[in-house]
Steps between C-alpha positions, in 0.01 A plus 500: 500500500219745430234341721731485799592865446133601493456345845832631629450863396259593785729329751802682359306826500440477876819695565406798279217650710707447814791691345291772335271571794736773622445692173124531546182302455491537122852364466411214733191409296698530177760260636226257599349509152817441297522125554130423441494723191793318340343166598169607341677592176671161499166325556339694213783389271350149526152620403485361148634150578261476794204609288604235247460235770867442570635430847860593577653260753850554642662253737813510712570158655529516878444154649347312207505167684256648753298692242635834621573728207491876450242473224307802374203516264347790311174409328171681461392458862836605639509792255159620618595494867844650438329781309263565791775479760734738321243731340282554804812494717646798314172690537496427873860625534396830344192513724700420816738787427215741584314284750777446757577784737831681490594366841454135402794282390413485132822321407421212734143485369614471138764244599228276649280573200765392249578188701134404476484583130802281424351218708173516307684501167696194609177328602318552169806433281615178669506178302620293795235461769750498786650824370149642478444397862813687609368820341157424647649517849697813412172673408366414847808640672523818294124563529537464877753784491273714282182442700686579821680800351326732746643303789408767753134405449369197688256408222781491244714273715216263580370496143847419369536214749163361405568512127837333546355229723213413265690517172808340657292209627351461154852507360592199715199311366598600146853370560362160599266499200775587253727231643221244455433633149865467407505149643199402288636650177868430563589861422444849636518663159171665410502364145522144630233558763252649253560215255434241771148613590345157442766327708450746786122463511524121488747481786382399847669807653314742270236605760760572769724681251212710370382598849848608608557707187158659528569592862801696379297670227198574720699655783694719260190618314295552819240235427241399757564408782845664476363831375522686830868597467449730201283769668749516788780559249332830406706658777776516240565821304258536210769449230558158656129420486477621140782269396496196729131469573357562156750411230777279634521312831136399531510401133778247570249237612279531194815510286589161646153371411544624145854365471419148627153487344589242229668275757254507788156581355243276329401307811221508756754581771602812310144607427361468850802639685570793270152599392333479842789688664480769231122521531513540879773765470306684229188529718670570834723770352217667308266514801766613747624776267168682516515543879854637529535861606872513427563585137787255461305241699227511235758457228667216691180296528411576140844368406425182694171468310659547160775253583226254591339569161826418322547185709143392426561543128801269512304257715222468242752284314424621149745661256270800457492538877878521505482764225255706705718457811813628326304787344368606838851487647595771249190709557504477878866604518429820306183624662592390855850652490349829381236486775760442771700796370188715495426393858855593593456845346184556702669382819806712420296817448235454771693316773239224536356198317170490690221515239264640763710817504644543149179608327459744216852465362370580151509871580858486625658238270303484173789357300569224751125436530462437126789254501371316806143486367611348169711241681212422738262449209753262346504309828119490495501361146333790319499474116778663298748430778734203526333349809177455304662271241656258745186504717291404196736213429475399866120492495504302175734238646288453811208417273699245299604277792285204609731348758264536798235286341150625560640787708700642209295821527654578841824629347345755257260615773790551743696677226211738442467572873871576514453730201222681686724571796788595268282773352383601847843548651621675183210742533585554863858585403371755250209651689629506858839642407427748223139601570271435800520847654795683652814367665483450876781603732792431265854506648612694193262766372439610238620207288635566154635323193838332547817579312460464123737206463330309781190464281681384186518133606127500575426665165701240310328209670152651454581557133587132472164412656326709234704378203463135592128547560440680169765344271580159649592337169762765427644535850490192718415216258856410390626505857205293621551248218866457589428456873219249434719309255766461766261420784305235307813338360460608139120507478300819447125422514258712301384808687370844414600845620209671328337777700150403388389137482135575454228434752624202699474351847844632606383850401184456705715389794706815461190715492364321807831563677489871408137542604538287810812688601315831479218361714739357759684829527171683533416280799845543651383669821280202592779262402754692710269479804463127443876457463574706812276264697713200411775386740819684418797286400848650499713266290820662618402459864406136441826437323695654786307283746583186301865601485494570873346160572765332287769690689356386834489141374856523376613638833326213682670241279833676552457495877402134480817393323752776564631555850853615406635156586730359235463157660126512446539608138744216432271253677204597281716494189643156570164354600341632180770311311516190717132410506422528122812301404413228753149480355642481147745221591244294695347323193840363390517122528875507533753774552764306307495529123666302225819706479793386715673753723855607423763321715661696782879533522688575824569863408134570433398335826760702690379823342140416587599423856691827538208691356262330741727564795540869416123533474450342842779705658357821359173424675677405823714817512251738342486716813871582464474692178867513396555128562180414313611717208838325479335156504247618239785605272623141513161386376522746210846370411373141496218601267757651262704178514184300429443706184859435394464129580198468270658684204353845552810726519302816414269441793797421724672828408175690546439338838849587620465861389155538651624334820780753534272799441236359736753440777635854471146638507408295808824593676425868446150452634623303803726791592196711587294242692565301818721197452253272677134431432284507813290192575141591412332177392340270755561126509161446341592722205835328472324162482264638237787632291688172533201296382428740216861508381532125528175443313598743226844346459355150489241607244764661275713185523203277414400728213855509362525120527166452322601733218855371450389137476254575220577568133457852370571692182764767544540812288875484558557320170348794309742748655796267459423453131427865424748681721770530233290522179231718657691709752859477381634389839616174658413604855138388501415671828622840381331461160172424677534810717594749229327350198232232538360649823635850459163658572491330840849626575402853398213485745724365774764770469225763489362365827853492645556865410160604640565308822839667540351845454226414750750379760716809456193722539395324820846526652557861395525720808478206738749510788548204734683495835864426439625216726804595714546175696455136406280263700784427747555868571821537301519827301511488124830595342528872435693424181198426283700489176835321551772603255587141402138424416477820295814417301376148429163634387667739256707216358196274482288735290700494171554125525129446568411719203730294276342177623157653456579599139636154433189334647276734300670448162509122526143469622341422164703184448646413842379537860455868579285786375379842597328400824804324650737771373281767654504329838879466491534871423254583777697293753820689415323835531343399829847415627593863432208620709582269790875567495511873429158617613184604325592871501835432330339268243202725429730795433689301234225317317477630140121482472187431701401138546140583416615627160710185452206271577273705273757494221513123529125459462500750211786319325321166525172653381657686207672180394157344471359797311791487255372172360188681374716699259565172318141379511564246775309445827599690810830377656589280202874435514738504205856365487781454252866406462755767411873513422747768603864499385644494852222355709414224254158331479244584763126504552278796583138481614247772574416300812826632643349851498202363688738328741678835545168644613467216750854570626439872547168441674645244741793725590285810537218335695728298731718796582200725550360260760826432680629857490174618654586308818829683553370840614242354743715547806704797385309760699493297820868415459593868480295578807664215691849630411408847619371363830815295539 
C-alpha cells in the first residue's frame, strides 16, 4: 500500500544513518536522505489526482467493531503537509550535515530526525482519528529527543521536559476529545466525522468536545497561554528549530484546525474560543519578539505570533479566512525555516546568537545577509514576497467579520498593531545583525561565509518566497486550491492571489504596518528601557517551580497512604470497594429477585464445606508457612472440582495446571525464607482485619445473591451459536480465546512475556542465604538430586510432552488448548530442574526461554497480520476441512497457529520465571560446602 509505505520509509531509513556514520558525515547524511527522498517522489506521483480534487483512502481493518482501523488519507491538505514535511526535511538534512560538529553523534541525530518525520507524515495522512492520535503522541516523544539532543546542556534538558509536559498534557485532552467525537458520530473515520458536522454541533457534548480538542491543538501550536514552551525549545540544535518549530511540529495544531474545520466550525463556541485565542497569541508573540536579544528567541516569538495569526484566521469562521490560513501556513513554513537556518549559520560562524554582539555581519557574510534580509522582508509582509500576499488576505478577512457586534473594529485594529510589531522585529533582525556598527567580542572572529552546500537550503527556500510573491498564480495556486478543497470539504470559495488589488483598506493597513513598524523600531531604545523596567518572568523557572510543587504534593500524598504496610494497602483497597457497593445496594427494596436459586445437591454442599474449611484453616495456620501452603493447595483443588462440577472442563484443567505451577513456585520461594511467620500484628489489628474480612465476605455473598436472583441477558448464546460456523470449533472457550477475543489474548500473553522478563531481570545476580538446617535443627540432605527422582523426571518429560501435544491438538473442539498444554509442558520441564538441578537443565536446554516467549508473541501477532493479506480485519480466523489419503478427513484452522503462539509464550514465560529462582542460592550453597 503506497500511503503506508510513504509513512514507513522514514522509519525504515532510521537504520541507514546509524550504519553509515562510520563512513563519514556525508555518507551519514546521504543515508538519512534516501528514505525521505523516495517518499517525496511517491507523494509527487499523486500530484495530478490530488490537484483534480481526488482523495485516496486506504483502509486495513484492525478492530472494526471498536472503530480502530489503519486508515490513511491523501487529499489536498495531506499532500500539502507531506510536501512540506519531506521537502523542507530534505533541505534540513543537507543543512545539518554541515551544521553539526564532527564530534557529535550525527547518526543518532538523524535517527531521531527520521522518527519525527515519519510521525508527522503519519499524523497528516491519517484517516482514522485514533491512528492520527497515535502519531500525534509519537511526534511529542520524538521531538523531546530532538530538543534534548544536546543532553549535556541544562537548558536543553529542561526545555525538552517542558515541551513534552505541555504537548503531552494537550495530547491527553485531545484523546478525550476524540473519544467524545467518535461517540457522537459513531465512527472515528475522518470522512464520517466531516460529514456529520451538523450532528456534532447540535449535540449536547459539542462544547466539551470542542474545548478538549482545541486544548490539544493550542498546546501543540504554542497558543496563548501555552506559548511559553516554544522559546525554551530553542535550546535544540538549529536544524531542529528550522524543521520542528517552523514547518512541522508547531503546525500540527493548526493542521488539526484545518482538518476538522468542516466538522467543528460554524458556531459561536468555535468563533470565540479560536479567534480570541489566536488574537491574544498574535499580539503577545509579536510584542515579545521585539524585545528578545537571542536571535532564535526572536524567531521563536515571531513563530508564536504567526501561529496565532493562522489560528485567528480559522477562528473568523469564514471560508475565505480558512483560505488565508492555509496560504499563510505555506508562506510561514518557507520564510521561517530559511530564517532559522540563517540564524544557525550566524551562530555557527560567530559562536553566539546575542544580537547585541553580532553586529555588522554584512561585511563578513554578504551572501548569507542577502538571503536573511529577503526572508525577513517576507516575514514583515513586504510587497513582491509571499508573506505580503497572505498578510493582505489576513487584513481583508479581519475587515469582513462582524461577530463582535459594535466592537467589530477591535480585530482589524489588533491585526494592524501586530503587523506593526512584525515589521519592527523584522527590521531588528536585519539591522542589528547585519548593520548597526561592528561586532562586539565575538567568540569566533573573524566570521566568514559557511560551506557552500550549507547555504543551498536557504537559497531554495528564499527563492520560493520570491516566486510565490511574484508569480503566485503559476506557483502556489494549484496547491492552495487542492488544500482548500480538502479542508473545506469540497468547497473552494472565490479568492484572489493578485499582487495588486488597487487602493483598498487592506493595502492601507499594510502601509500603516510598514510605517508604524519603522517608527517603533526607531524608538526601540526607549521601548527597551521601558521593557527592562518591567518585572522579569522566567517561564522555565516558573514551570520548574510548578513541577516541584506538584512533586512535593505527590510525595505528601504518598506518605499519607503508603507506609510499606501491605495490610494498610489491602485495608484501603477493600474499604474503597466495600463502602461504594454498600451505598449502591442500600436503595434496593429487596435483595431477593424473581429468579429462583438452583437447588443444592449433597456433593455441592460437601465441596462448599471443604472449601470453607480449607479457607479457615489457612488463616488459622498461616504462621506455619508449609502447612498453610498445603491447606491452600486443597482449596485450589476444590476450585478445580467446582469448575468441573458446573460443566467447565477447560477451566478445571487450567486451574489444575496453574495450581501445580503455583505450588512449585511457592515451594521454591519457601526454601529461602523462614518456615514460620513471626507475630507482628496486635490484637487490635487482628480485630480490624477480622471485621473487614467478614464484612467484605458478607457483602460479596449479598451481592452474588442479589445478582443471581434477578434475570439478566447473557452473551453466552451468541458464542454457542457462532462457535462452529464463525470459529470452526466446538470448544466454545477455546474459540473465544483464539478467535472472538483473540486481541485480548494477544495482549495477555504479551503482558505475561513482559512480566517474565521483568522477574528474570530483577532476580539476575541475586544471591540468597542457602538454608543448611530446618527449623528443628536437622541438617538438609546433602543429596540434593536423588537418582530415583532424576530417573522419574527423565521418564516424565516425553510422556508429558505427548500429553501436552494431545491437549493442544484437541483444544479447538474438545477441552484443551495452547494455554493448558503450555502449562503441562512447563510442569514437566520444572520437574527436570528440581530433580536434576538448574545447572544440569540449563546446560541442556536447546534455546533461551526469553527467545521462546518472544517467538510465541511474534507467532500470535504474525497470525493476526496474515489476515490483512486477504483483506480481513486483524486476527480474523479462517478454517476448512481437508482430506488426506491416510489420515482421512480433518479440519485445519489458522487459530491453531495463534494457539501455538500462546503455547510457546506460556512455556517460555513460565520457565523463565521458575528457572530464575534456581540459581538464587547457588553461590551461598557453594560457600557453605567449602566451609563444611
